[in-house]
C-alpha positions as CSV (number, residue, x, y, z in Angstrom):
1,M,-20.0,-26.3,-11.5
2,T,-18.0,-27.0,-14.9
3,D,-16.9,-30.9,-15.0
4,S,-13.2,-30.0,-14.4
5,L,-14.3,-28.5,-11.2
6,R,-16.3,-31.2,-10.5
7,R,-14.0,-34.0,-10.8
8,E,-11.5,-32.0,-8.8
9,T,-14.0,-31.7,-6.1
10,E,-15.2,-35.5,-6.3
11,R,-10.8,-36.3,-6.0
12,T,-10.6,-34.0,-3.0
13,E,-13.8,-35.8,-1.0
14,V,-11.8,-39.0,-1.6
15,I,-8.7,-37.6,-0.1
16,E,-10.9,-35.9,2.8
17,R,-12.1,-39.4,3.7
18,D,-8.6,-40.9,4.1
19,F,-7.4,-38.0,5.5
20,D,-5.2,-37.9,8.9
21,E,-1.5,-37.1,9.8
22,H,0.0,-40.2,7.7
23,V,-1.1,-38.9,4.6
24,P,1.3,-37.3,2.0
25,V,1.8,-33.8,2.3
26,S,0.8,-33.6,-1.3
27,D,-2.5,-35.2,-0.9
28,R,-3.2,-33.0,2.3
29,G,-2.4,-30.0,0.3
30,V,-4.7,-30.9,-2.3
31,T,-7.6,-31.0,0.3
32,A,-6.3,-27.5,1.9
33,L,-6.4,-26.2,-1.7
34,A,-9.9,-27.1,-2.7
35,A,-11.0,-25.7,0.7
36,G,-8.9,-22.5,0.2
37,R,-10.6,-22.5,-3.7
38,D,-14.3,-23.1,-2.4
39,H,-13.7,-19.8,0.3
40,M,-12.1,-17.7,-2.3
41,L,-15.0,-18.4,-4.8
42,S,-17.5,-17.3,-2.0
43,L,-16.1,-14.0,-1.6
44,Q,-16.5,-12.9,-5.2
45,H,-18.8,-9.9,-5.2
46,P,-21.8,-10.1,-7.8
47,G,-19.9,-7.7,-9.7
48,G,-17.1,-9.8,-10.3
49,W,-14.6,-8.6,-8.3
50,W,-13.0,-9.3,-5.1
51,K,-12.1,-6.5,-2.4
52,G,-10.5,-7.7,0.9
53,E,-10.3,-4.9,3.9
54,L,-7.4,-3.1,3.5
55,Q,-6.5,-2.5,7.4
56,T,-4.0,0.4,8.3
57,N,-3.7,2.0,11.7
58,V,-6.0,4.6,13.8
59,T,-4.6,7.5,12.2
60,M,-7.2,7.1,9.5
61,D,-10.0,7.6,12.1
62,V,-8.5,10.4,13.8
63,E,-7.9,12.5,10.9
64,D,-11.0,12.0,9.5
65,L,-13.2,13.3,12.9
66,L,-10.4,15.9,12.9
67,L,-11.5,16.7,8.9
68,R,-15.3,16.9,9.9
69,Q,-14.5,19.1,13.1
70,F,-12.7,21.6,10.9
71,L,-15.6,21.3,8.5
72,G,-18.1,21.7,11.1
73,I,-19.6,18.4,10.1
74,R,-18.6,16.0,12.7
75,T,-21.7,14.1,14.8
76,E,-21.3,12.6,18.1
77,T,-22.8,9.4,16.7
78,E,-19.7,9.2,14.4
79,T,-17.3,10.1,16.8
80,A,-18.7,7.8,19.0
81,E,-18.4,4.9,16.9
82,A,-14.8,6.0,15.8
83,A,-13.6,6.5,19.5
84,R,-14.5,2.8,20.3
85,W,-12.4,1.6,17.5
86,I,-9.6,3.7,18.4
87,R,-9.9,2.8,22.1
88,S,-10.1,-0.9,20.9
89,Q,-6.6,-0.6,19.4
90,Q,-4.7,0.9,22.5
91,R,-2.4,-1.7,24.1
92,A,-1.7,-2.4,26.9
93,D,1.2,0.0,27.7
94,G,-1.2,3.2,26.7
95,T,0.1,3.3,23.5
96,W,-0.9,2.8,19.6
97,G,1.2,1.4,17.1
98,N,1.5,1.1,13.2
99,Y,1.0,-2.3,12.7
100,Y,0.2,-5.5,14.5
101,G,2.9,-5.9,17.5
102,A,4.8,-3.1,16.5
103,P,6.2,-0.7,18.9
104,G,4.7,2.4,20.2
105,D,4.3,5.4,17.9
106,L,4.6,8.9,19.4
107,S,2.7,10.4,16.6
108,T,-0.3,7.8,16.3
109,T,-0.6,7.9,20.1
110,V,-0.9,11.6,20.3
111,E,-3.2,12.1,17.4
112,A,-5.4,8.8,19.0
113,Y,-5.2,11.1,22.4
114,V,-7.0,13.9,20.8
115,A,-9.6,11.9,19.0
116,L,-10.6,10.4,22.4
117,K,-10.6,13.4,24.3
118,L,-12.6,15.4,21.9
119,A,-14.9,12.0,22.0
120,G,-15.1,12.8,26.0
121,D,-12.6,10.8,27.5
122,S,-11.5,12.4,30.6
123,V,-7.9,13.0,31.0
124,D,-8.4,11.2,34.3
125,D,-9.3,7.8,32.9
126,E,-6.6,5.3,33.3
127,H,-6.0,4.5,29.4
128,M,-5.7,8.3,29.1
129,A,-3.2,8.9,32.0
130,L,-1.3,5.9,30.7
131,A,-1.3,7.1,27.3
132,R,-0.4,10.8,28.4
133,R,2.7,9.2,30.4
134,W,4.5,7.7,27.8
135,I,3.7,10.7,25.4
136,L,5.6,12.7,27.8
137,E,8.2,10.1,28.1
138,Q,8.9,10.1,24.5
139,G,9.1,14.1,24.1
140,G,5.6,15.2,23.9
141,I,4.1,16.8,20.8
142,E,6.9,18.9,20.2
143,R,8.9,15.5,19.0
144,T,5.9,14.7,16.6
145,R,6.1,14.3,12.9
146,V,5.1,17.7,11.2
147,F,1.7,16.1,9.4
148,T,0.7,15.8,13.0
149,R,1.7,19.1,14.3
150,I,-0.2,20.3,11.2
151,W,-3.4,18.6,12.6
152,L,-2.6,20.5,15.9
153,A,-2.3,24.0,14.1
154,L,-5.3,23.6,12.3
155,F,-7.0,24.0,15.7
156,G,-4.5,26.4,17.5
157,E,-2.7,23.1,19.4
158,W,0.5,24.2,17.6
159,S,2.4,27.5,15.9
160,W,2.5,27.6,12.4
161,E,5.5,29.4,12.6
162,K,7.1,26.4,13.7
163,L,6.2,24.3,11.0
164,P,8.3,23.9,7.9
165,A,6.8,26.3,5.1
166,M,5.8,25.3,1.7
167,P,4.7,28.0,-0.5
168,P,2.1,27.6,-3.3
169,E,4.3,29.2,-5.8
170,L,5.7,25.5,-6.1
171,I,2.8,24.7,-8.5
172,L,4.3,27.1,-11.2
173,L,7.8,25.5,-11.1
174,P,8.4,23.7,-14.8
175,P,9.2,20.0,-15.0
176,W,12.8,20.2,-15.4
177,F,13.2,22.8,-12.1
178,P,14.3,21.0,-8.7
179,L,11.7,20.5,-6.5
180,N,8.8,20.9,-9.0
181,V,5.6,18.7,-8.5
182,A,6.6,16.2,-11.1
183,D,9.5,15.1,-8.7
184,W,7.2,13.9,-6.0
185,G,5.9,10.6,-6.0
186,C,2.2,10.7,-7.1
187,W,1.0,10.3,-3.7
188,A,2.8,13.0,-2.2
189,R,2.5,15.3,-5.1
190,Q,-1.1,15.3,-4.3
191,T,-1.2,15.6,-0.6
192,I,1.7,18.7,-1.2
193,V,-0.2,20.9,-3.4
194,P,-3.4,21.1,-1.1
195,L,-0.8,21.5,1.9
196,T,1.2,24.6,0.1
197,V,-2.7,26.0,0.4
198,V,-3.3,25.2,4.2
199,C,0.3,26.2,5.0
200,T,0.0,29.7,3.3
201,M,-3.3,30.3,4.8
202,K,-2.7,29.2,8.4
203,P,-6.0,28.5,9.5
204,R,-7.4,28.3,13.4
205,R,-10.7,26.8,13.9
206,E,-12.2,25.8,17.5
207,L,-11.8,22.4,19.0
208,G,-13.6,22.4,22.1
209,I,-11.0,21.2,23.8
210,T,-7.0,21.6,24.3
211,V,-3.9,19.2,24.4
212,T,-1.6,21.4,26.3
213,E,-1.0,18.5,28.7
214,L,0.9,16.5,25.9
215,R,3.4,19.4,25.9
216,S,6.6,18.4,27.1
217,G,8.3,21.6,27.0
218,R,11.4,20.2,25.6
219,V,13.5,22.3,22.9
220,P,13.8,20.5,19.5
221,A,17.3,19.0,19.3
222,A,19.5,21.1,17.2
223,S,20.7,19.8,14.4
224,K,23.8,17.7,14.0
225,A,24.3,17.6,10.1
226,P,27.5,19.3,8.6
227,L,27.3,23.0,7.7
228,L,28.0,22.5,4.4
229,S,24.8,19.9,3.7
230,W,21.3,19.6,2.1
231,E,20.2,19.6,5.5
232,R,21.3,22.6,6.8
233,G,20.8,24.6,3.4
234,F,17.0,23.5,3.5
235,N,16.6,24.8,7.2
236,G,18.1,28.1,5.9
237,L,15.9,27.9,2.9
238,D,13.0,27.2,5.4
239,R,13.8,30.6,7.3
240,V,13.9,32.7,3.9
241,L,10.4,31.0,3.0
242,H,9.1,31.9,6.2
243,R,10.2,35.7,5.4
244,Y,8.7,35.5,1.9
245,H,5.1,34.3,3.4
246,R,5.3,37.5,5.5
247,H,6.5,39.7,2.7
248,S,5.1,37.7,-0.7
249,V,4.5,39.3,-4.3
250,R,0.5,39.6,-3.7
251,W,-0.3,39.0,-7.7
252,L,2.2,36.1,-7.6
253,R,0.6,34.2,-4.3
254,R,-2.9,35.1,-5.7
255,H,-1.9,33.3,-9.0
256,S,-0.2,30.9,-7.3
257,M,-3.1,29.8,-5.1
258,R,-5.9,30.0,-8.0
259,R,-3.5,27.5,-10.2
260,A,-3.2,25.3,-6.9
261,A,-6.9,25.2,-6.8
262,E,-7.2,24.2,-10.2
263,W,-4.8,21.4,-10.3
264,I,-6.6,20.0,-7.2
265,V,-10.1,20.0,-8.4
266,A,-8.9,18.7,-12.0
267,R,-7.4,15.5,-10.3
268,Q,-10.8,14.8,-8.2
269,E,-12.0,11.5,-9.3
270,A,-15.3,10.2,-10.1
271,D,-16.3,8.6,-6.8
272,G,-15.1,12.3,-5.0
273,C,-11.5,10.9,-3.8
274,W,-8.4,12.1,-4.8
275,G,-5.9,9.4,-6.1
276,G,-8.1,6.6,-4.2
277,I,-6.4,7.5,-0.8
278,Q,-6.5,9.4,2.3
279,P,-3.7,11.8,2.3
280,P,-4.6,13.8,-0.7
281,W,-8.0,13.1,0.0
282,V,-8.7,14.9,3.3
283,Y,-6.1,17.7,2.6
284,S,-8.0,18.6,-0.7
285,L,-10.9,18.9,1.2
286,L,-9.3,21.3,3.9
287,A,-7.6,23.7,1.2
288,L,-10.5,23.9,-1.0
289,N,-12.7,24.7,2.1
290,L,-10.2,27.4,3.0
291,L,-10.5,28.7,-0.5
292,G,-13.9,29.4,-0.6
293,Y,-15.7,26.4,-1.6
294,P,-18.6,25.9,0.2
295,L,-19.8,22.4,1.4
296,D,-22.5,22.1,-1.3
297,H,-20.4,23.0,-3.8
298,P,-20.2,19.8,-6.1
299,V,-16.4,19.2,-5.4
300,M,-17.0,19.4,-1.7
301,R,-19.9,17.5,-1.7
302,E,-19.0,14.5,-3.4
303,G,-15.5,14.4,-1.9
304,V,-17.0,14.3,1.9
305,S,-19.9,12.0,0.6
306,G,-17.5,9.9,-1.2
307,L,-15.6,8.8,2.4
308,E,-18.7,7.1,3.3
309,G,-17.9,4.3,0.7
310,F,-14.7,3.8,2.6
311,L,-16.1,3.4,6.1
312,I,-16.6,-0.2,7.8
313,R,-18.9,0.0,10.7
314,E,-19.3,-3.3,12.5
315,P,-21.7,-4.4,15.7
316,T,-19.8,-5.0,19.0
317,E,-21.0,-5.8,22.6
318,S,-19.9,-2.0,23.5
319,G,-21.8,-0.8,20.4
320,V,-21.2,0.3,16.6
321,V,-17.6,0.5,15.7
322,R,-16.5,2.8,12.8
323,R,-13.4,2.6,10.9
324,L,-12.0,3.9,7.7
325,E,-10.0,2.7,4.8
326,A,-6.8,4.5,3.8
327,C,-7.3,3.1,0.0
328,Q,-9.4,0.1,-1.2
329,S,-7.7,-2.3,-3.6
330,P,-10.6,-4.1,-5.7
331,V,-8.5,-4.7,-8.8
332,W,-5.3,-5.9,-7.2
333,D,-7.3,-8.3,-5.2
334,T,-9.2,-9.1,-8.2
335,V,-6.2,-9.5,-10.9
336,L,-4.3,-11.6,-7.8
337,G,-7.5,-13.7,-7.0
338,I,-7.6,-14.7,-10.7
339,Q,-4.4,-16.3,-10.8
340,A,-4.8,-17.6,-7.5
341,L,-8.0,-19.3,-8.8
342,C,-6.5,-20.4,-12.0
343,D,-3.4,-22.2,-9.9
344,A,-6.0,-23.8,-7.9
345,G,-7.5,-25.5,-10.8
346,V,-10.6,-23.3,-11.7
347,P,-10.6,-23.4,-15.2
348,A,-10.9,-20.6,-17.4
349,D,-14.1,-20.9,-18.5
350,H,-16.0,-20.7,-15.2
351,E,-18.5,-18.7,-14.6
352,A,-16.6,-16.8,-11.5
353,L,-13.4,-16.3,-13.5
354,R,-15.3,-14.7,-16.7
355,S,-17.1,-12.4,-14.5
356,A,-13.5,-11.2,-12.8
357,G,-12.8,-11.2,-16.4
358,E,-14.9,-8.6,-17.5
359,F,-14.7,-6.5,-14.6
360,V,-10.9,-6.5,-15.1
361,R,-11.1,-5.3,-18.9
362,S,-13.6,-2.7,-17.8
363,E,-11.2,-1.0,-15.3
364,E,-8.4,-0.6,-18.3
365,I,-7.7,3.4,-17.8
366,R,-7.7,4.9,-21.5
367,V,-6.9,8.6,-20.4
368,R,-3.5,10.5,-19.9
369,G,-2.7,11.1,-16.3
370,D,0.5,12.7,-14.4
371,W,2.6,9.8,-15.4
372,A,2.5,11.5,-19.2
373,V,4.6,14.7,-17.7
374,R,7.4,12.0,-18.0
375,R,6.3,10.3,-21.1
376,P,4.3,12.5,-23.1
377,E,4.3,10.4,-26.1
378,L,3.2,7.0,-24.8
379,A,-0.2,6.2,-25.3
380,P,-2.7,5.8,-22.4
381,S,-3.4,2.5,-20.5
382,G,-3.2,0.7,-17.1
383,W,-4.9,-0.5,-14.2
384,A,-5.0,1.6,-11.1
385,F,-5.5,0.0,-7.3
386,E,-8.6,1.3,-6.9
387,F,-12.1,1.4,-8.3
388,E,-11.6,5.1,-9.4
389,N,-8.0,6.7,-9.7
390,D,-7.6,7.3,-13.6
391,G,-5.2,9.7,-12.9
392,Y,-2.7,7.4,-11.6
393,P,-2.5,3.7,-13.0
394,D,0.4,2.0,-11.4
395,V,2.7,-0.4,-13.0
396,D,2.2,-3.5,-10.4
397,D,-1.7,-3.5,-11.0
398,T,-0.8,-3.4,-14.9
399,A,1.7,-6.3,-14.4
400,E,-0.7,-8.4,-12.6
401,A,-3.7,-7.4,-14.7
402,L,-2.1,-8.8,-18.1
403,L,-1.3,-11.8,-16.6
404,A,-4.5,-12.7,-15.2
405,L,-6.3,-11.7,-18.6
406,D,-3.6,-14.1,-20.3
407,R,-4.7,-17.1,-17.7
408,I,-8.3,-16.5,-18.6
409,G,-8.6,-14.5,-21.8
410,D,-10.0,-16.4,-25.2
411,P,-7.7,-16.1,-27.9
412,D,-10.0,-15.3,-30.3
413,D,-11.7,-12.7,-28.3
414,E,-10.3,-9.0,-30.0
415,A,-11.3,-7.1,-27.0
416,T,-8.9,-8.9,-24.6
417,R,-5.7,-8.8,-26.7
418,S,-6.0,-5.3,-27.7
419,A,-6.4,-4.6,-23.7
420,I,-3.4,-6.8,-23.2
421,T,-1.3,-5.3,-26.4
422,R,-2.0,-1.9,-25.1
423,G,-1.2,-2.8,-21.6
424,E,1.9,-4.1,-22.4
425,Q,3.2,-1.4,-24.5
426,W,2.2,1.1,-21.7
427,L,4.6,-1.2,-19.5
428,R,7.0,-1.1,-21.8
429,G,7.2,3.0,-22.2
430,M,7.1,3.3,-18.3
431,Q,10.5,1.8,-17.8
432,S,13.0,4.0,-16.2
433,R,16.4,5.1,-17.8
434,D,18.3,2.5,-15.4
435,G,16.3,-0.4,-16.6
436,G,13.7,-0.7,-13.5
437,W,10.0,0.1,-13.1
438,A,9.0,2.1,-10.6
439,A,5.0,2.2,-9.1
440,F,3.4,4.9,-10.9
441,D,5.9,7.1,-12.9
442,A,9.4,6.8,-14.7
443,D,12.7,8.4,-13.7
444,N,10.8,9.7,-10.3
445,T,14.1,9.6,-8.9
446,R,15.7,13.0,-7.7
447,E,16.2,12.5,-4.2
448,L,16.1,16.3,-3.4
449,V,12.9,16.8,-2.3
450,N,13.9,13.9,0.6
451,K,16.1,16.6,1.8
452,L,13.2,18.9,2.8
453,P,12.2,19.7,6.4
454,F,8.8,19.0,5.5
455,C,9.4,15.3,4.5
456,D,9.8,13.5,8.0
457,F,7.3,10.7,7.0
458,G,7.2,8.3,4.5
459,A,8.3,8.0,1.2
460,V,8.1,11.0,-1.1
461,I,9.6,9.8,-4.4
462,D,9.0,6.7,-6.5
463,P,12.1,4.9,-7.9
464,P,12.2,1.5,-9.4
465,S,11.9,-1.4,-6.9
466,A,12.9,-5.1,-7.0
467,D,9.2,-6.3,-6.3
468,V,7.7,-3.7,-9.1
469,T,10.3,-4.3,-11.7
470,A,9.9,-8.7,-11.2
471,H,6.0,-8.6,-11.9
472,V,6.4,-5.9,-15.2
473,V,9.2,-8.6,-16.3
474,E,7.1,-12.0,-15.8
475,A,4.6,-9.7,-17.4
476,L,6.1,-9.4,-20.4
477,C,7.6,-12.4,-20.8
478,T,4.2,-13.9,-20.5
479,V,2.6,-11.9,-23.0
480,G,5.3,-11.2,-25.5
481,S,8.4,-12.4,-26.6
482,G,10.2,-11.6,-23.6
483,Q,13.6,-11.7,-25.6
484,D,14.3,-7.9,-26.3
485,D,16.4,-4.8,-24.7
486,V,13.4,-3.9,-22.6
487,V,13.6,-7.1,-20.8
488,G,17.0,-7.7,-20.6
489,K,17.4,-4.2,-18.9
490,G,15.1,-5.3,-16.6
491,V,16.6,-8.6,-16.2
492,R,20.2,-7.0,-15.6
493,W,18.3,-4.2,-13.0
494,L,17.2,-7.2,-10.8
495,L,20.4,-9.0,-10.8
496,T,22.3,-5.8,-10.1
497,H,20.3,-5.0,-7.2
498,Q,20.1,-8.1,-5.6
499,E,21.2,-7.8,-1.7
500,A,24.6,-9.3,-0.8
501,D,22.9,-11.8,1.5
502,G,21.2,-13.4,-1.6
503,S,17.6,-12.0,-1.3
504,W,15.8,-8.6,-2.6
505,Y,14.6,-5.6,-0.7
506,G,10.7,-5.6,-0.9
507,R,9.3,-2.1,-1.6
508,W,5.5,-2.8,-1.4
509,G,5.4,-6.1,1.0
510,A,7.2,-7.0,3.6
511,N,9.9,-7.2,3.2
512,H,12.8,-9.3,1.8
513,V,10.9,-12.3,1.6
514,Y,8.3,-10.6,-0.5
515,G,11.1,-9.3,-2.6
516,T,12.8,-12.3,-3.4
517,G,9.4,-14.4,-3.6
518,A,8.8,-12.0,-6.4
519,V,12.1,-11.9,-8.3
520,V,12.8,-15.4,-8.4
521,P,10.0,-16.7,-10.4
522,A,10.2,-13.5,-12.9
523,L,13.8,-14.3,-13.6
524,V,13.0,-18.2,-13.8
525,R,10.1,-17.1,-16.5
526,S,13.1,-15.2,-18.1
527,G,15.0,-17.7,-19.0
528,L,17.4,-18.1,-16.4
529,L,18.2,-21.6,-15.2
530,P,17.9,-22.1,-11.7
531,E,21.2,-23.1,-11.4
532,H,22.0,-19.2,-12.4
533,A,24.5,-18.3,-9.3
534,A,22.0,-15.2,-8.4
535,L,19.0,-17.9,-8.0
536,Q,21.2,-20.3,-6.0
537,R,22.2,-17.4,-3.7
538,A,18.3,-16.7,-3.5
539,S,17.1,-20.1,-2.8
540,R,19.9,-20.5,0.0
541,W,18.7,-17.1,1.9
542,L,15.1,-18.5,1.6
543,E,16.1,-21.9,3.2
544,T,17.8,-20.6,6.0
545,H,15.2,-18.2,6.7
546,Q,12.8,-20.9,7.1
547,N,11.0,-21.1,10.7
548,D,11.2,-24.1,12.9
549,D,7.6,-24.0,12.5
550,G,7.9,-24.7,8.4
551,G,6.9,-21.1,7.4
552,W,8.4,-18.2,7.0
553,G,7.6,-14.4,8.6
554,E,9.3,-11.0,8.4
555,D,8.4,-8.7,10.7
556,M,7.8,-5.0,9.6
557,R,11.2,-3.7,11.8
558,S,13.1,-5.0,9.1
559,Y,12.7,-1.9,7.1
560,D,14.6,-0.2,10.0
561,D,16.7,-2.8,11.9
562,P,18.8,-5.2,9.9
563,S,18.3,-7.8,12.5
564,W,14.8,-8.7,11.4
565,I,15.8,-9.2,8.0
566,G,14.1,-12.6,7.0
567,H,12.9,-13.2,10.5
568,G,9.3,-12.7,12.2
569,T,6.6,-15.1,13.1
570,S,5.0,-17.1,10.6
571,T,2.4,-16.3,8.3
572,A,0.6,-17.5,5.5
573,S,0.9,-15.0,2.9
574,Q,5.0,-14.7,3.5
575,T,4.9,-18.2,3.5
576,A,3.5,-18.8,0.4
577,W,5.8,-16.2,-0.9
578,A,8.7,-18.1,-0.2
579,L,7.1,-21.3,-1.5
580,M,6.5,-19.9,-4.7
581,A,10.0,-18.8,-5.2
582,L,11.5,-22.4,-4.6
583,L,8.6,-24.0,-6.7
584,A,10.0,-21.7,-9.6
585,L,13.4,-23.2,-8.9
586,G,11.9,-27.1,-9.0
587,R,12.5,-27.4,-5.3
588,H,9.1,-28.9,-5.0
589,D,11.0,-32.5,-4.0
590,T,12.7,-31.3,-0.8
591,E,12.2,-31.1,2.8
592,V,12.1,-27.2,2.9
593,V,9.1,-26.8,0.4
594,R,7.3,-29.9,1.9
595,A,7.4,-28.2,5.2
596,G,6.2,-24.9,4.1
597,V,3.2,-26.8,2.6
598,D,2.3,-28.7,5.7
599,Y,2.7,-25.1,7.4
600,L,-0.1,-23.8,4.9
601,V,-2.3,-27.0,5.7
602,T,-1.9,-27.4,9.4
603,T,-2.9,-23.7,10.0
604,Q,-5.7,-23.3,7.6
605,L,-9.0,-22.8,9.4
606,P,-12.3,-25.1,9.2
607,D,-13.7,-22.9,6.3
608,G,-11.0,-22.8,4.1
609,S,-9.2,-19.5,5.2
610,W,-6.2,-18.8,7.0
611,D,-5.8,-16.4,10.2
612,E,-3.2,-13.3,9.6
613,P,-3.3,-10.5,12.0
614,Q,0.0,-9.8,11.2
615,F,0.7,-6.8,8.4
616,T,2.6,-7.8,5.6
617,G,1.9,-5.0,3.2
618,T,3.9,-1.8,3.1
619,G,2.7,1.8,2.4
620,F,5.8,3.5,3.2
621,P,8.7,1.8,4.4
622,G,9.5,2.4,8.1
623,D,6.3,4.5,8.6
624,F,3.3,2.8,7.2
625,Y,2.2,-0.7,6.9
626,I,-1.2,-2.5,5.5
627,N,-2.8,-5.7,6.2
628,Y,-4.6,-6.9,2.9
629,H,-7.1,-9.1,4.3
630,L,-7.1,-11.1,1.1
631,Y,-3.5,-11.7,1.1
632,R,-3.9,-14.6,3.3
633,Q,-6.3,-16.3,1.2
634,I,-4.7,-15.5,-2.3
635,F,-1.1,-16.4,-2.1
636,P,-1.5,-20.1,-0.6
637,L,-3.8,-20.9,-2.9
638,N,-1.0,-19.8,-5.4
639,A,1.5,-22.0,-3.5
640,L,-0.5,-25.1,-2.9
641,G,-1.9,-24.9,-6.6
642,R,1.6,-24.4,-7.5
643,Y,3.0,-27.1,-5.6
644,R,0.3,-29.8,-6.8
645,T,1.0,-28.7,-10.0
646,A,5.2,-29.3,-9.6
647,V,4.5,-32.7,-7.8
648,E,2.1,-34.2,-10.6
649,G,4.3,-33.2,-13.4
650,G,7.3,-34.5,-11.3
């Protein structure tokens, strides 16, 4: 233990001896801060990184089983383990949702039902009958999303002719042509390219069961779109593409399939994944298998075995449960964790931060990825979210990596300074024309792809967002001068995109609390005074949306229902986001902030952690959400540490 950390611990022990409800919240915050700090340090991996579970929903587990069924490698043991987890997530009304406390989701519930029937659950079992009744009330499998019906079509439970057509010739379109693969967000293009192969080959393999009992017999609702609309136009194009499939130009089709296969294989990562996320991973394996790649081919072998690293197995009273992470976030968790521990008072030369810094430096990406299609002259750099995702470094991780390295880096360490410089230049080059920053690509804003019948689930383009732009502005102002046109354009973008109520929309976190919590500190760091009108409006929005318990919370339903904006059960992470914004504005000596700090203090668990079953991370707004298990630990440390600094300095 370093001398400074020892003194901090001794100070905390004195406060703990005198702790009761009458102790000032600032002192109780020091006690909570030290406990949270120690718990965070205890979670560090020997390799220097932190990685919390990335929890999503049961479709990950269902589709993993269906993939294995399709490939002929599903075992009874893994099926039973996954089924235990899926059953444990069913709610009292028979449904499965997409996040904690969510309403039932039809597609997720259908997929879960299919998996449990595959695992041997009887249709007469109470939990199955309850799910089936609800599914039929909602319109049956006829009303599920396209991706669910693709999985059913793979096993003859749905007609390929009733699915939107996606021809593999898409891979041949040049970058300037509408609907080319660069027009899709990186996660979407990696999914769509293999799906063009799958949907062209239209396979049908044995499932061993049937789910015809989930058909409602309802006719799909007729389109109400105007005659001269993109929706009507693309529906007509879909009919043309279906006819083209039956009479395609053979040499062009073969060439397209070969190019698609080459594109897929070229993007497999070192650990066997594609993009470090589940959707392109499973669809790439399906496509390559259909194209004749045997299971013992290195690409297939590494792809299947790599999934093991994303599986979590836990013992329970009923047996082992098995669930699949949709993604893993070691770089993200580590760069955020470094900053949290620095805010908590851990010195930069602490062994934990030194090893974390070495890990972060080793994760810099020095090769070109798909981002170079739009930025061909930009020198490569950046950091990805995952252990392995060299093709897709992301802007958000890179901004936070620079902030982390700046906090702990030795100014005389040339390797660290060079990495920061490369990362800074890459961030500058990834600015979109409108002044904002997106997560993975620059100028990925062609909304035409959103109109395709295929795109009924999740975001498929990657436009600039307030949270990512804010993190970049903060990073550039921290590691650079911050006084240039690039930062100025970013600040103007943020001011232009403030909501009428004073908040900012959160693309990658829930939701306006996250967006506002990111933007306010960035604008202050850029030089805006707390008295600026935009910051005053943001402060009022946060203050008026504080819950009676002192915390903040925003339900995921706010993405679909405006009445939920800024409203929801208080959580540790969202409370911390709000506090960091108010602290950046110098509001530490206010009852609002003291109540927020008190919420974090009183809800902390004895081991120094916080409980947070709510999902506060966002994958696709309106469709796919994430519970980052370390958010509940990292962000309260940021807030409590900054509060202590503000009180002691004020």
